[in-house]
N, C-alpha and C positions, 0 to 999 in steps of 0.2 A: 503494500500500499504506499502511497505517496504521503509524505510527512511533511510538516512545516508548511512553506508557501509554494506556490508554483510560480515560476517566472516566465514572463513573456517578453521577449526581445521586442525593441523599439520598432519593429516592422508591424507589430500588431497594434500600435498606438497610431489611430487614423482618425480622420475627419470622419463626420457621420456617413455612412457608407451609401454608396448610389445603388448597390444591388439589392433589390427588392423583389423577391421572386413568388412570393406567398408560397403556399405548400402545394399548389396543384401537381406539380411536377417532381416534389421532393420526398413526400412522405410515404405515398402509397407504394413505392417500390420497397422500402424498408419493411413494410407492415408483414410481410410473409418472412418465414425462416430463412437463412443464408443459403440452406439448401435449395430453396425455390427460385433463386435468382434465375433472371432471363425472362421473366414476364415481359411481354410487348403491349400491355395495354395498362393506361394509366387512368385513374379517377380520382376526381378533386377531394381533397382532405378539407374539411370544412372547418378551418381556424381562421376567424375573421379578425380584423383589425389592421394594425400598423400605422406608419405614419401618414396623416392627412394634412396637408398644407394650406388648402383653400376650400372653401365653401361658398356657393351661391345659388340663391333661389330665384327662379324666373319671376320679374315683377308682374308680369300678366298672368301666371299661373304659380302661385307659391306651393303647390303641390310637387312641382319639378324642382329638384335640387340636384347641383353637381358638386362632386367631391373630388378633389385632385390628390393623388397620393404620391409618397414617395419613392417610386419606382414600379407603379402597377398602372400608371394611365389615369383615365378618367373612370369614375362611377357614378351612376345617374340612379336617381329616385323619382317615382311617380307618386309616392304616397307621402310626401313630407319629410321624408328622411327616416321612416319606419324600416325600410327594406333598400337594397342596393344591388345593382347589376352592373357590370362592365359596359363601358359605353366609349370606346377608345378607337373606333374604327377610322383610320386614316393617320393614325399616331404609331410609333414604335410601342411594342407591348410593354417596355419596361420604361415607359416616359415618366419624369418626375414633374407634377404639375404644380407651380407655386400659386396662381391665382387665376381667377375668371372676371369677367366683366361682362354683363348683359347691356346690350343697347336697349335704353328706354324706349326710344322711338321705333325700335323694330324688335320685339320681345323675343322672336324666334333666332336672332343673332347674337351668339355670344362668342367670347374671345377667351383664349387661354395662354398664359405665359408657363414657359417650361424651362428646365433646365438642359442646356446643350442641343435642343430641338427647335427652338425658335419660338415663334408664336402662331397659334393656329385659330382658325374661323370656324364656327358651325354656322349654319343657317336654318336647322331643324332642332334647335333647342338643346343642343349637346348629342345628339345622336351620332353624328358623322362630322369628321374634322378635316381641315384642309390647311397645311401650312402656307403662311403667307409672308414670311421673310426671308426668303432663299436669297433675296438681293441684299441681304445685310451680313456683313462678316460675322457680326456677335451672334450668338446662338442662346445665351442664357438671359432670361428677362425676368423681372422681377414684380412689377406692376403695370398695369394697364388703365387706362381713363378714356371713356366713350363720351363724345358729345351727347348730352341729353336730348337734343333736338334733330341730330343728325348722324345716324348711324354709320355713316361712311366716314366721319372724322373721329380719329383716335390717335391716341399718345401712348407710347410703350417706352419703358425703361429698364435698363441694363446697368451693370457696373460701369460700362463704358460710356455711356450718354443716354439722351433721350430723342425718340424719333417721332415725326409726327407724319399722318397719311390722312389723304383727303379723299381718297377712293378706296376705302375699305381695304385698305392694305396692299393694293396693286403697285404702289409706288411709296418711296419713303423719303423723308428729309431729315437729315441730322440737325439738331438744333443745338445752337452753340451760344454761350454768353461768358465773358467778352466774345467778339466774334471768332477768336481764335481757340478758345477752350471749350470742352466737353462739359457737360452738365452732369453733376453727381447727386442723385436725389435717392431718398427712401420711399417717397410716396407723392402722388400727384393728383390733384382735384382741379375739375372745372366747375366754374360756377354756374348753377343751374338756371339763375336770373339772368344771366350774360355770360354765354358759352365763350367770348373772346377773353374773358378773364380766367386766367390758367395759374395754379399755384404748385410750386415743387417745394417740397421740404425734404431736409438731410443736411449732408455736408454742404450743398448749395441751398439757399433759402431764397427763392425767386418769386417774383410775381410779373404776369405779362398781361397787357391791357389789349393785344393785338393777335390772340391765339397763337403766341408762342414765337412771333417773328423777332419781337426784341424784348427784353427783360428788365427788371429793375430789383437791386438786392433789396430783401426784406432784413430787419432786425432778426438777429440768430436765435434760436432756440436749442439748448443743449440735447444732444442727441434725437433730435427730432425725427420720429419715424412715422407718424400717421397724421391725416388732416382730413376735415370736414368744413365744408362751406355753407353757410346759411343760404337755404333755398330762396329766400325773399332778398337777401342784402348781399351782394357781391363781395363787400368789404367787411363782413363779419364772419370768422372763422375761428375753429379751434385746432390746436396741434398738440399731439400726444408726443412727449419725450420724457426725459429723465425726471423720475419722482411723481409727475402726474401730468394734468392738462393746462395749457395755456391759451389764452383768449386775445384776440386783435379785433378792434372794432374800425381799424383805419387801414385795411389791405396789407396788414403785417408791418406796418412802419414802427409799431410798437406793440408789446405784450404784457399782459398781466397774469400772473399765476392764478388760475382759478382755485385749483385744489390739488392737495397730495392724494395721489391714488396709491401708489406703494413705494415707500422711501427706497432709493438706491436701485430702482428697476425703471424698465421703460415701457411706457404703453405704447406697444407694437400695432394696435388695431382700436380703432375708434370708431363705433358704429351707432347711428340712431336707431332706435325702435319704430318701425313703421307704424304700428298699431298704437302706440302711446306718445303724445306729444310730450317733447321736453325730456323724454328718457334715452339715455345713452349706455351702452355697453362698451367696456373698455378690456381688452386682453393684454397681458404682460409676457415678459419673458418667463419668469419664474416665480411670480407672485400669485398667479390665477386669473380670475376673473372678476371684474367689479361691475357694478350698476348706479347709475346716477339718475334720479326721479326729477331734478330741479335743473335741467340744462347743463349740467356739469359741474355746480356749485360744490355739492358733496358727493361722497362715494362710498358704497359699501361693498364689502366681498359678497360674491353670489358663486361661491367655489364649492359647494358642498356636492359632494359626490364626483368631483374630478379629482385625477391624480396630482399629487402634492409635486411641486417644483419643477412644473413642466411648463413647457411653452405654448400659450393658447394661440395658434396661428390663423384661426379664421372663424368669424362669427356672421350668422345669416338667420333668417326668419322664415319659416314655412308654414304651411297648413297645419302641421302638427306641433308647432310651438318654436323654442328657439332651438338653434343648433350651434356647436361650437365644435373646433377641429384642436386636438390636443396631440404634440409631437409624439410619436412612438404608440401612441394609444387610440388614435382613430377617432370617431365622431361620436359626441355625446349630445342628447337630447333632453331637453327641459319642456314639458308640457305646460300650457298657459297656466294651469292650477296646481302644478307640482312644486314642492319645496327644495327638490334637489335633482342634479342630473343623473341620468342612467345612460350606460352604455347604446350606442346607436349604430354599430358597425356591420349589423348582420347583411353579409354578401360582399363587404369589401375584403379582398383578398389582397391586401397589402403589407401583411406581416413579413418581417425580415428573420428568416430562420437561420441561425447560427450552426445548430446541431442538433440530431436526431439520435435517439438511442433505444433499443428494444430490450425487454426484459429476457435474459436466458432462461428464465424458469418459467416464463409465461409470454409467449410471442403475441399475444394480444394486447399487451401492456406495451405503450410507447410513450417516450417522454419528448418533447420538443424544446429547445432552449431558444428563446427569442431575444432580439436587440430591444432592450427597454421596456419589455414586457414581461419578463420573468420566464417561468417554467409551467408548461402545460403537459397534461396528461390524458392518453386516451386508453380505454380498456376494450376496445372493439376494433382493434387493428387499425386506427386512424379514420375510421367513419366520422365520430365526434370527439369533441376535446372539451376539458374542464381546466380552469386554472389551478395550479397546483402549488403556489408559492412564489416567493422571491420579486413581487410586485415592484416593476419599474427597474429591475436589474439587466444588465446585458448578460446573458447566459451563453458563454462561448462554447462549453463542451459539456458532456454528462457521461458519467459512468454509473451502470446499473449492478448492483449485486448480482453473482451468478446465481445465488441461493434464494435470494428475496426481492420480489419485484418493487416492494414498497420502500426499499433502501436504496438512497442513489447519493453520488456526490455530483455537485454541479459546481463548475469552475467559471468564475466571474470575471469580467472584463469591466472595471469600475472607473474608467477613465473619465475625467470631469465630474466625479460625485466627491469623492473626498471628505465627506460629512463624518462627524464623530462617529456614527453607527456603523459607516462602512470605510473604515481607514485605507488611504492609499498612501504608498510610499514609494519613494525612487531613490535608486541608488546605481550609480555610474550609468545612467542612461536606460536603466531597465525598470519596469512597473512591476511590482511585488503586488499580488493578490490574494486574499484568503479563500482558503476551500471552504464550501458549505456541505454538509452531509444533510440530506432531506432539505429543511427548510431553515434550519438553524446554523448561525455560525459558531465553531466549535473553537475552545480555546486551543493555542497552539499544542500543547502537551497531549491532548485529547484525540489528536487527528491521528487516525490510524487506517 
């Protein structure tokens, strides 16, 4: 038996991985005993969830909701997010989708920004997709804004700059300011009352009054990451940044701190509730989800039922209630009368599976170690799965006792956690990680 700590080389320390295959082609082949290897028929192993980065409900039909996953493309719901099915026709099957933008004036038109695959357009409410950025060298885009009165006019942003199209993506113009510099933004918004007024927030804090041809610098907001413009006043806007929300009533010339949402965290998403005037929702990097019922002046945590210390990436509102996307944990749903969030990823096969092991003493028992989702167990050869512990952990590999199917060792990759309950140490460029037996962290002298 391995004792002490398991040492992984620095090669195992990596950025959030881009490979997310779900379980469709991974688990069923090991569901049989090794002697039965050589099967040529695959069936789906229904383990749902994984990272969901973007959520958007159709403005014309809130029963239609799109979810962008961290490596499994687009999933679509027609019942407000209660159930999902893959809807990525026209995209590579392993596309990472960051965000969506529906065109308010043409509700069946929706755009998707992806990692390394460009921007896609759908004209059938997300059933099929066509890439529209082949003429742009950059392929990774993080945000999109569509003119509320003209579906053919849109802006897209990447780490390298901001582009504008006036013909639904057939042609693009790179926007610069000053004329020789690319624009670096985190979010972009078009004023509904005057679509010629455009705001970009982030490292660049800019306002345009002529649709993006020229720009004027705004007063900076520390770590600005989200923006909302008042539908009735193009000069009034809210920006989410470090600690909380900031308001301007003069087009960004000056800002007033409205309220602290989460100290030392960043408001990544700032979304108005379409059903309740003056209500806003704010998603943060690590402090959860917050709600304001007074236009952003005060905020309260609404994270009951959500995984702790995870990035809330997307917020939208469907016929079934509010939906939010949580990194590595998928979609969560909150009904109109509910007091907490419940998992809502049924049908989304975006989980990132690091390892699979069967029990030598009972080949119907399987364990799956997931990235950020912990450990799952199946007792019917992979047909169905249930949570088995290590919530929120990155389970790299699994070893099952030869004689007892209920005794396992799980090897964890705890990069980026390092909290007191899950210590991480580094020596000579290597990461030392504790070994867990079952679901309990064992003292070093007890590891055997």
